[in-house]
C-alpha positions, 0 to 999 in steps of 0.5 A: 581520522576517519575513513569514508568507505561505501557510506560507512566510517570506520573510525580510528583503530577503535574495533568499534565506534562510539556513541558522539564521536561520530563525525559531523552527519553520521551516527554509531550503529551498534550493530556494525559498529560503524560511523554510518550516515544518517539516512544515507542511500544505498542500492536497494538490491540488496534490501530485503522488504516483508509484508505490504508495501505502496507504490505510486508513479512519479514524474518522468517515467519514475516510481516510488516505493515504501515499505519496511525492511526487517534486517534493520527495523526501519522504513525504506523509500525506493525511487526507480526508473528504468535505469537506476534505483536508489533507497533511502531509510526514512524512520528506524534504526537505519535512518539514524533518528531513533533506535526504535524500530518503525514503519511496519505500516505505512502508505505512500502518496506522490503529487503531481509536482512530484512530492512525496508523501508517506504516513506510518505507524510506529507499532511498539508506541501506537503513534501516527507519523508524517514524512514529506520529501521535497527535492532532497529534503525530507522532515519527518514529524509526529502526528500529534492529533492522535495519542500514544498507543491509538493507532492501529494495524491499517493505513490508507493515505491519499492526496485531498485538495493538494494536501495529505489525509490520512484514514487510521484504523484505531485501537483498541476500538477498531473503528475508523478516524480521517485526518487531514491537513488544512491550509496552515498545516494543522491535522484535522481528526474526523471520526468516521460514523459506524454503520448500524450493526447487521441483525444478530450482532452487537459490535463493528469491526472496520478496518480489516481492510481500508482504502481511500480516494478523493475527487474535489471536495469529496472523500470515499471510504471503503473498509472491511467488516470483521464482524459482519463480514462485508464491506462499508463505504463511507462517503464524506461530501460538504462535511458530513458522512454518509455511512452504508453497507454494501454487502454483509454476510448478515444479509447472505450466510454463504457470503465473506467479502471485502477483504481485501478491498481496493476504491478508486474514483474515474475522470468523472468522479464515478466510483469503482470497487474491487473486492474479494469474495472469500466464500466464492473464491472470486474477484468482484467489481462494483461501480456506479454507472450514471447512478445505476450499480454494475457488478462484474467478475474479475477471476474466478481463479481458474487456470488451464493445465496442460494435458487435463481436460478441465480448469482447476481453481487457484485461491485468488485475491488475497492481495491486489491492486487496480488502476483506472486506465485513460479509455475508461477500462480496468486493470487489475493485478491480483496474487494467486495464492496457490501457486504464489504467483501475480496475474493481471487482468486487462478489461478488454471493449466488451467488459470481460478480462483477459488474464497474464500471468507475470513472468518468473524467475522460480522464486514466490511472488507476493503482493502486486502493486499496480501503476498506469504510467503516462506513456501508456504502459502499465507497471506491475510491482511485487516482491519476490521472495527468498525462501532461504532468507527467514523470515522470508523477505525479498526484493521489489521487483517489477514487470511492465506491461503494454496495455494496447498489445493486450486489448482487443 
């Protein structure tokens, strides 16, 4: 006889469950000795995430988040609205599918109809996996287009023509591969051409930062070349790729731009690029304005100190996120690494940015993610770390910002 308590099953009089003797729908957890539901739901208030996570808006003013939970070495998906939150383990030991850790690197995309798409890698064997949820059913499969040992530490996921498309940083060559699912459910792989090496260099190391966006038949991939210390943009149109350098330290010895970087398309298909200029400690935007390239500054890291006549500067932009608002203006959330705080910068009617500090509870804030919601508000998500936990991990916290109240 088994007793079901909080989704855990203690079986008979045994101190620990045994493999193969747990009830249907459960799996033996060797850590606790209990039979646990496969892929069971839990309250994310006790779940500690670590590292970068992905976020996306869902229908009905809900939000979806995906990230790695180090305590159980598993990938988790969190679905949240203003009333409740639910966490589901997708891969790794907590999901009951395998005892191997999975999901240290992951990416999320959600369709207009609410279908959830997740791409993630398994670090131990360098494999790529794809998970899809429709209604309450999950399907998880390995992407066979990538051989074991070839998938690196960066993944960018998007929906292209209604189907998932992923950009992967491969190893050991540190090149980029675009892989998309066709109408028959088969993954098709394309190697993105590498740019010409800058003067004085003999190699290219792409994808240390990686972002992708799509529009109709076009794909834009933005990455950081760790050798040239600059941005590389790859555009796919009509089945072919055009690759160009937007900036490189080779042409500007004091430069180091693009780590990290983000890219989005506006309603008319125009590209907007956000990047960190590390040497000058500033966040910059590049926009395509009717075929003309326009560059502007979001922030230089300056902030006011009470009772001091001059501003101080913080190290900013080590993590960041952006959205293009329905008005066409830009909103940016970024990390203040000096103080471990998150700030939001909203563009006004004159193209300047007004910055606001995200409220804090005295705990470190890291890894911002910014979502534009259908009710006209911005939702900022971030990890609020618990310094008492080793290694430090944290709960995903959110703050809603009324855009109309912050725009002149």
